[in-house]
C-alpha positions as CSV (number, residue, x, y, z in Angstrom):
1,M,84.3,105.3,121.2
2,A,87.7,104.8,119.8
3,T,88.0,104.5,116.0
4,D,89.7,101.4,114.6
5,A,92.6,102.5,112.4
6,L,93.4,98.9,111.3
7,D,91.4,95.7,111.8
8,I,93.0,92.3,111.1
9,A,90.5,89.5,111.1
10,D,91.1,85.7,110.8
11,I,94.2,86.0,108.6
12,D,95.7,82.7,107.3
13,A,98.9,83.0,105.3
14,F,101.3,80.5,103.7
15,Y,104.8,80.4,102.4
16,G,104.4,77.7,99.7
17,D,103.0,74.8,101.6
18,S,103.9,76.1,105.0
19,H,101.0,77.5,107.0
20,V,102.6,80.5,108.8
21,L,99.7,82.6,110.1
22,H,96.8,80.8,111.7
23,G,93.6,82.9,112.1
24,V,95.4,86.0,113.3
25,S,93.1,88.7,114.5
26,F,93.7,92.0,116.3
27,T,92.7,95.7,116.1
28,L,94.8,98.9,116.2
29,R,92.8,101.8,117.5
30,Q,93.4,105.3,116.2
31,G,96.2,107.2,117.9
32,R,97.4,104.2,119.9
33,L,100.5,102.1,119.7
34,L,100.2,98.4,119.5
35,G,103.2,96.3,120.4
36,L,103.3,93.1,118.3
37,L,105.5,90.8,120.3
38,G,106.8,87.2,120.2
39,R,109.8,85.1,120.1
40,N,112.1,84.9,117.0
41,G,110.3,83.1,114.2
42,A,106.9,83.6,115.8
43,G,105.4,85.3,112.8
44,K,105.6,89.0,113.6
45,T,107.4,90.1,110.4
46,T,105.2,87.8,108.4
47,C,102.2,89.5,109.8
48,M,103.6,92.9,108.9
49,S,104.4,91.6,105.3
50,T,100.8,90.4,105.0
51,I,99.4,93.8,106.1
52,M,101.6,95.5,103.5
53,G,100.6,93.2,100.7
54,F,104.0,91.6,100.3
55,L,102.4,88.3,101.2
56,K,98.9,87.5,100.1
57,P,96.7,85.9,102.8
58,Q,94.5,83.0,101.7
59,R,91.7,83.9,104.2
60,G,90.6,86.8,106.3
61,S,90.3,90.6,106.0
62,I,92.5,93.6,106.5
63,S,90.6,96.9,106.9
64,L,92.1,100.4,107.1
65,Y,89.5,102.7,108.7
66,G,86.8,100.3,107.5
67,E,88.1,100.0,103.9
68,Q,89.2,96.6,102.8
69,V,92.8,96.5,101.7
70,R,93.5,92.8,101.7
71,G,94.7,91.6,98.2
72,L,95.8,95.0,97.0
73,A,99.3,95.6,95.7
74,P,101.9,97.0,98.2
75,D,102.2,100.3,96.4
76,V,98.4,100.8,96.4
77,I,98.3,99.9,100.2
78,A,101.1,102.4,100.8
79,R,99.2,105.2,98.9
80,K,96.1,104.4,101.0
81,G,98.1,105.2,104.1
82,I,99.9,102.1,105.5
83,C,103.6,102.7,105.5
84,I,106.4,100.6,106.9
85,V,109.8,101.1,108.5
86,P,111.2,97.7,107.4
87,Q,113.6,95.5,109.4
88,G,117.1,96.1,108.2
89,R,116.3,99.7,107.0
90,R,116.6,98.9,103.2
91,M,117.3,102.4,101.9
92,F,118.7,103.4,98.5
93,R,122.3,103.3,99.5
94,T,123.6,105.3,96.5
95,L,121.1,108.1,96.9
96,T,121.5,111.0,99.3
97,V,119.5,111.5,102.4
98,E,117.3,114.1,100.7
99,E,116.8,111.9,97.6
100,N,115.7,108.9,99.7
101,L,113.1,111.2,101.3
102,M,111.9,112.6,98.0
103,V,111.4,109.2,96.5
104,A,109.0,108.3,99.3
105,A,107.0,111.5,99.1
106,Q,103.3,111.2,98.4
107,P,102.4,113.1,95.1
108,A,99.1,114.2,96.6
109,K,98.6,114.8,100.3
110,R,95.6,113.2,102.0
111,G,93.3,115.2,104.2
112,G,91.1,114.1,107.1
113,D,92.7,111.8,109.6
114,A,96.1,111.9,107.7
115,G,97.0,115.0,109.7
116,P,99.0,118.0,108.4
117,G,101.2,116.0,106.1
118,W,104.9,115.2,106.2
119,T,107.5,117.2,104.3
120,I,111.3,117.0,104.1
121,E,111.4,120.1,106.3
122,R,109.2,118.4,108.9
123,V,111.4,115.2,108.8
124,F,114.5,117.4,109.3
125,K,112.9,119.1,112.3
126,L,112.3,115.7,113.8
127,F,115.8,114.5,112.9
128,P,118.2,117.4,112.8
129,R,121.1,115.1,112.1
130,L,119.5,114.2,108.8
131,A,119.3,117.9,107.9
132,E,123.1,118.1,108.6
133,R,123.7,115.2,106.3
134,H,121.0,115.9,103.6
135,A,123.5,115.7,100.7
136,Q,125.4,112.6,102.1
137,V,124.8,109.3,100.4
138,S,122.8,107.1,102.7
139,G,125.1,104.1,102.5
140,S,127.8,106.2,104.3
141,L,125.5,107.0,107.3
142,S,125.9,105.4,110.7
143,G,123.5,102.7,111.8
144,G,121.6,105.1,113.9
145,E,121.4,107.7,111.2
146,Q,120.2,105.1,108.7
147,Q,117.4,104.1,111.1
148,M,116.4,107.8,111.4
149,L,116.3,107.9,107.6
150,A,114.2,104.7,107.4
151,I,111.7,106.3,109.8
152,G,111.7,109.6,108.0
153,R,111.2,107.9,104.6
154,A,108.1,106.0,106.0
155,L,106.7,109.3,107.4
156,M,107.1,110.9,103.9
157,G,104.3,108.6,102.8
158,D,101.9,110.4,105.2
159,P,101.0,107.2,107.1
160,R,97.6,106.8,108.6
161,V,99.0,103.7,110.1
162,L,102.8,103.3,110.6
163,L,104.3,99.8,110.8
164,M,107.7,99.7,112.5
165,D,109.6,96.4,112.3
166,E,112.5,96.1,114.8
167,P,113.5,99.8,114.8
168,S,116.0,99.4,117.6
169,E,117.8,96.4,116.1
170,G,121.6,96.6,116.1
171,L,121.7,100.1,117.8
172,A,123.7,101.1,120.8
173,P,121.7,101.8,124.0
174,Q,121.9,105.6,123.6
175,L,120.5,105.3,120.1
176,V,117.8,102.9,121.2
177,A,116.7,105.5,123.7
178,E,116.6,108.2,121.0
179,V,114.5,106.0,118.7
180,G,112.2,105.4,121.7
181,R,111.8,109.1,122.2
182,T,111.0,109.6,118.5
183,I,108.3,106.9,118.6
184,A,106.8,108.4,121.8
185,Q,106.7,111.8,120.1
186,L,105.0,110.4,117.0
187,K,102.4,108.7,119.3
188,S,101.8,112.0,121.2
189,E,101.1,113.6,117.8
190,G,98.3,111.1,117.2
191,Q,100.1,108.7,114.9
192,S,98.7,105.1,114.9
193,I,101.5,102.7,115.2
194,I,102.2,98.9,115.2
195,L,105.6,98.2,116.7
196,V,107.4,94.9,116.3
197,E,110.3,94.9,118.8
198,Q,112.6,92.4,120.4
199,N,113.5,94.9,123.1
200,I,110.6,94.1,125.4
201,K,111.2,96.9,127.8
202,L,111.2,99.5,125.0
203,A,108.0,98.0,123.6
204,L,106.1,97.9,126.8
205,D,107.2,101.4,127.8
206,L,105.7,102.7,124.5
207,A,102.7,100.4,123.9
208,D,99.1,101.1,124.8
209,D,98.1,97.6,123.7
210,V,99.9,94.3,123.2
211,V,99.4,91.3,120.9
212,I,101.7,88.3,121.4
213,I,102.1,85.8,118.6
214,N,103.5,82.3,119.0
215,T,104.1,80.0,116.0
216,G,101.8,82.1,113.9
217,S,98.8,82.3,116.3
218,V,97.7,85.0,118.7
219,V,98.2,83.8,122.2
220,F,97.6,87.1,124.1
221,K,95.7,90.4,123.4
222,G,95.3,93.1,126.0
223,E,96.5,96.4,127.4
224,A,100.2,96.9,127.9
225,N,99.6,97.6,131.6
226,T,98.4,94.0,132.0
227,I,101.7,92.7,130.8
228,K,103.7,95.0,133.0
229,M,101.9,93.7,136.1
230,D,102.2,90.0,135.2
231,D,105.7,88.7,134.8
232,A,104.3,85.2,134.2
233,I,102.7,86.2,130.9
234,V,106.0,87.7,129.7
235,S,108.1,84.6,130.7
236,Q,105.5,82.2,129.3
237,H,105.1,83.8,125.9
238,L,108.3,85.8,125.3
239,G,110.9,83.7,127.2
240,V,112.3,86.7,129.2
241,F,112.1,87.4,132.9
């Protein structure tokens, strides 16, 4: 039986008086990639923010390998093994590539299901271009290089679960393909991933499972192959054909 890496159950969340997540529930199984899809403003990034502890849910539970993490501070959640590649990259622009990676490193490596652990050398092996630019300030990198750094920085946290929020946003098609290959490699190495992505083709090519959110509620849960074989589901919930 597959192990549940992350279990989201009946989450309600608010921005002030605005009820933005309505009983959201889904499960990420260990070693799989879950595509979290929906139209703009559907609640996908809000869901990621709630998992990371940036937004506190008023109801429900969030469990990492059976351990309740709902209500914990974001830095505590990160240390327990949920790491995020944020939308917009958000790196320390005046620090070098290597310094950005060092800042994100876990002081003590986790054992067990955390795998062999990420080091700067391992990130540079995954992204040789970052090795070439290790002493360059991150603010001077290209958009594609900044996205590589954002992914590398999240990996330096030794994620048990990796959240990726729009990793292909603003990238040229060639770089989108490169990001896709990187995500596929991480998945092949057993990394559990939740991917928020507006590029539906990329998401469905990578995903094992799909959750679709509309106006803060889950409207579809199932295997990615179900979506691929049913254009009606895609057009109804995502507005693409």
